[in-house]
N, C-alpha and C positions, 0 to 999 in steps of 0.2 A: 503494499501498499504504500501512494505516494504520499509524502507530507506535506503539508504545506509550505515548511520552509522550502521544503525543496521546488515546489511550484514556483516560488517567489523569485526564486534565484534560476529557474530554467527560464523564465519571461527574462528576467535581467540579464542573462549571458545571453539569448537569441536577442533582446534589442541591442545591447553594446556590440555585440558579432556583426550586427545588420549595419548599425549608424559606422562601425568600423570601416567595412565595406566601400560605404556609398563616399565616405569621407577620404578614404585612404585612393577609390578609385578617381577620383577628381582632383586630388592634389598631386598623383604620379602623373596626370594628364597635361600639370604646367597650369591648374586653375587656382589663382589666388584665394585661400580661405577668408576672406571677409565677413563680415557682418550681413550683408545682402546674401554672397554664396552661401555661407553657414545655413540663414534661414532655408534656401531654396531645397538645399542639402536636406536638411530635417525633414520638411515636407516631403521631400523624393523618399526618405527613410521610412517615415510614417505610412505613407502609401502602397509601398510595397511590404511593408511589415503587416500593414492591415491584409494583403490579396494574402499573405503565407499563414495569419492567423485564420482567416477562411477557409483556405485549404487544410489545416493542421484540424480545425472544426469537423469540415467535410467526410475527409479521407485518413483521417489521424496520423502521426506524425512519421511515420513512415511515406505516406503519398505525399506531405509537404515536403519531404527532403528530395524525394523525386520532379516533384514540378517547380523545386527553386529558380533552378535557370532561366523557366517561362516567367514567374513571377518576381523575380527581383532582378536575376542579372539581366537578360532581355530588356525589361524598360529600363535599366539604370545605362545601360550601354545606348542604347536609344534618345534618351535625354541628354547625355554627355555629348555624342554628336548633335542632338539640333540645337541643344542651348546655345553650346560653346563654339559650335560649328569646327568640331574635330572630326578627325578622317578615323574610319570605323577601325582601321588598324589601331589606331593610338589608342581610343575606347576601348577595345578589346583588350589591349595591353594593360592598360589603368585597371579592371577589371579583375582580370586575371592574375594578374601579380597580387592584387590586393586577397584575393581568393587563397591562393599562396602562402602569404604572411599571417593567414591565420591558424595558419600549421604550429605556427609557435606555440599558442593556445591550448591546440589540440593535443600537444605532445606534453606540455605541463599538465594541463586538464589528466590526462590518460597516469603519468607518474604518478601524480596524487591520490587517485582512486588506488592506485596498484600501490601503495605505501599505506593508505588506511581503510581502503575498503568502504569508503564512505562517497555518498554521492553528492552529499552537499560539499567537501574537499574538493571533488571535481570541478563541480560547478566554483567555487571561489576560486579556483587556482584560474581558470579558464577567465574568470570575469577579471581578474587583476594581471594574468599575463598581456590580455586585450585591450587593456588601461594602459599598461606600461608601453606596450608594442606601439599604441596608436600614439604617442607623447615623442614617441622616439621617430616613426613613421614620417609624420607630420613636420618634423624637423627636418629631415631630411631629404624628405620628395619636395619640401620648398627648395632647395638646392639642385635637385636635380630632376626634379618636373619640367621646369622650363628647356633644360636642355634634350629632353625626350620628344619635347612637342615641336622640337626644328630637327628633328632625324628625317632622314629620306625613308619611304615605304622598304626600300629594300632593307636599312637597317631595322626600322620596326619590325618588317616581319620576322627577320631574325632575333630579335628580341622576344618576341611574342610566342617562339617554339616552345621555350623551356617552361612557361607558366601556361600556357595552352594545352602543353601534352600532359602535363601533369592534372590540370581542371577535368581533360575526357578520362584519364586513367581512373583518378580518383571515383568520379561518376560510376564509370564502367564497374570498377571492381569491387565498389566499397557502398553505393546506394541502388545502383540498378541489379548488382547481382553482390553472390559471397565469393566472387574468385579470391579477392583480397587475403582472405580468412581461410583459404581452404590448406594454401601453402604449397599452391602451383610452383615450381622454378620457372616456367615460363611468365609466370604474373610477375614474380619477386624481381627477376632479374628485369624487366624491361623498363624500369627506370636507370636501372644504371645502363643501359644499352641506347634511352633515350637521351640522357646526360652528354653521353661521349660523342652523338651526333651534335648535341647543341654547342659544345665545347670547340670542337673541328669548323665548325661554321661560324661560330661568333669569332674566331682566330682569326677565321680569311677575312672575315670583313674587317675586326679593328686592325689588323695589320696593312688594309689597304686605304682605310681611312688615316690610319697612324702616317703613313708613306707620302698620301695627299696633304695632309697638313703640314709634315716638313716640308716638303715642296714647294707650298704656298708662302709658308713664311721664310723658306730661303729666296723666293721670289721678292716677296716685300723686302729684304734686309737688300736684295742687291739693287730693285728699285732706288729705293731710299738712299742707298750710296752713291747712285749715279745721279739723283735730284741732287745731293750735298756737292759732288763734284761740280757740276755743270754751276751750282750758285759760287763756289771757289775760284772755278776759272774767271766766270763774269766777275768778280771781284779784283782779283787778278789784273785781269788785263785794265780794266779801270784804274787800279793804281798805278801799273805801267803808265799809263796813259797821263796821269797825273805829275807823275815822276819825271816824265819825258818833257810835260808842258813847263816846270819848274827848271828844268834844264835848259831847255830852250831860250826862256825868259831871263836865265840866267849865265847864257854863253860866255858870256866876257870874262865870268870867274873862271869857266871850265878852261878856257884857251889860255888866260895868262897862267893856268897851275898846269897847262902841257907846257909851255915855253919856257917856263922856270926847270918842270922837270929837263926838257930840253939842254938847256944853257947849262946844268948840272952834269949835262953827260948821261942822263938815264931814259936814253930812247927807246929803249924794251919796252920801258915801262910807261913812256907816253903812247907808244903803238898799242899797248896792250889797253889803254885805256879807250884809243880811237878805234880798236877793233870792238872791244864793248860797247861803247855807244852805238855803231854799226850796226854791230848783231841785235842788240835792244829794239832799236829802230825800225828794222827788217822785221823783226818777231812782232812786235804791238802796235807795228802801223794799223790805223784803222781808216780803212776807205771809207766815205760817203756814199752810200748808196740811197740813203732818206735823211728825214731830220732826225729818227729814231735812235737815240745812241745804241740801245741794246741789239737792235736789227742789226746796224751797222758792225759791233763787234763779234755777233754771232756769225755774219757772213765773214767779216776778215778773218775769222779765226782758222778758217778753213782755205786760205788762199795756199798756203807751202802744199797741203795734200794733195789740191786741185793739179798745183803745177807739175810737182814731184808724179804724180801719176797720170800726166799726159790726157787729161781730161777738158773736153770743152765744155766749158760751163757758161748758162747764161741767167745766171743774177740777178733780179729786178725786184724792185720793193720800191713800195710808196706810201709811207705811215708817217704820220708827223711825228710830232717831238714825247707827245704824251696820249696815251692810249688807256682804253678801259682795264686793261687787266695787267696782273703783278710781271715785274720786271723776270723773276725768277723764273714762275711757269712758260714764260714767254721764249727766254733766252733756251729751257729745257728741252720745248716742243723744236726751235729752229736748228739745235745743234743736233740733238739727236737723230732729224730729220737730213739734215746734211749728213753727219757722217754714216748714214745707212747709205743713201745715194753714194757717195762717195766709193767706199767700201763695195757696194755692189758695182759701181761704173769700174773699177780699178780692175774686176776679174772678166769685165767684158775683152774682146780682142780689140788690138791697135788699130786707130782710125774709126772705132764705135763706142769709144766712152764719151757720154753725154751725160750732162744734167742740167737739167733746166729747173729756176727756182723763181716764184713769182709769188708773192706778198702784198697785198694792198687791204688798205680799208674801204669797205664800201657800207654805204646805211648803218653804220656805229657799229661794224663787226669785220673782224678780220679774217680777211678770205686767204689761206693756201695753197698752192699747189707745188708739189716737188716730184718732178719727175724722172728717170733715171735709166739706162740700159743695163744689161746684165748679162752673165753670162748662160746662169742656167735662171729658168725661172723658177720662184720660192713656192713650193706648198701651202693653199688657203687654207685654213678650217677654219668656219664659223665667222668668214670677213679678215682673220687676222693671219699672217703669214707667221709661218712655223719653219722656224730654225733647226737648221740639219743637224748642228752640234750640239750637244749639252753643254750649258753655259753662255750661249746668245740669244737673241731674241729678245732681250730686255729693252732696246732700243723703242722699237714700235710699241712694248706695254709703258713705257715711260711716257711718250707719245700720247696714248690712249688716255690714261690716268690724268696726266698734265693737261690735256686740253678737256676733260670731264671737270676739274678742280677749277675751269674756268667757266664752266658751265655750257660748253661746245660740245660738237661733236666730228670725228673723223671717220675717213674710209680708206680702205687699201686695198687695191686693185691692180690687177693687169692689163695693159690696154695695147695689144699687140705685142710689139716689143720694148714696152715700157711699163717700169712698175711705179703706180702713181699712188701717192698722197693728198687727200684732201680734207682740208678741213675747215670748221668755220668757227671762230671763236669770238 
């Protein structure tokens, strides 16, 4: 005969387990458990709990356990998908993972009953464990839930395998049949088989995601390094220009210094200073293509590369002194575009090395067209050229990121025997 205390504890146990499943499922799906959501989830728990109670009254406890997935889990999954616009995979992962977490209290209850042979101890152990696990899981899910919410369907499918297999296994062998308690070797060993399969699939997905993350992080570092180098190069050109301007302004002192060295017989030192001045002047000579200093520096910085590689270059620019974009981003786009174009054109046969560059301001927008010949057409994937060798291909990515930072867009394409970059900034 069941005592009234056992009946009360039975009701409390089922209520706490039900609410645990509802709240844990939502939290594992990345749903914030605020006041409004908590009240809604309590309402869902009350509705599904009422359905479970009706099933228990109509068909008894075994019947209620057998229809539990239909009156509790299925409505909860549908609610999570409809209310929070979750994917069915994510909702199913949350519900089955919460169900799997209930095994903590199940085992503690069984252990308490085995030690005391008391049903009251069984229910007290399950209630206490459910509350404890709920507190831990709610805190833990606050961190992992949002991460699960952004996983791809493939990743969610892999993560769903283990809790779903256990869910089906538990109902098939412990609720709908008594296979689990029959001692069948096939039944007992099935969980080990499922765990092994899940581990291997999880390992494959984890390693792939880890490698992709490492690659993305490495590319991000390389792009940041290139941008930093571009900024430093721009500043170096400006500094050299300032130093030469000062020297030209005070050329009398420089010439007097040379004269003094010659008079004292230090002709080698005098010649060395003259060579350094000529070299610095050649290296940092900025041609005037337009009124904008940044554009002039970017174009001038590749003069020696163009001449050294026998490239015929047509460089045109019509840009005012001040524009609406930042100097660093503009210099990054222009320098990367010219570097890529010169590198590709240099590989073309002699006499077919051409680079055309046109930059102008129209309707308050900078329009850029860079066209160059090549030896072998690059492979295009999703509108981006793919480098043939590891460690290359960062120039086009730097261009794309810098253009996007300027709220513009760019396009890479092959047009006959030319590779073209078109950008609007």
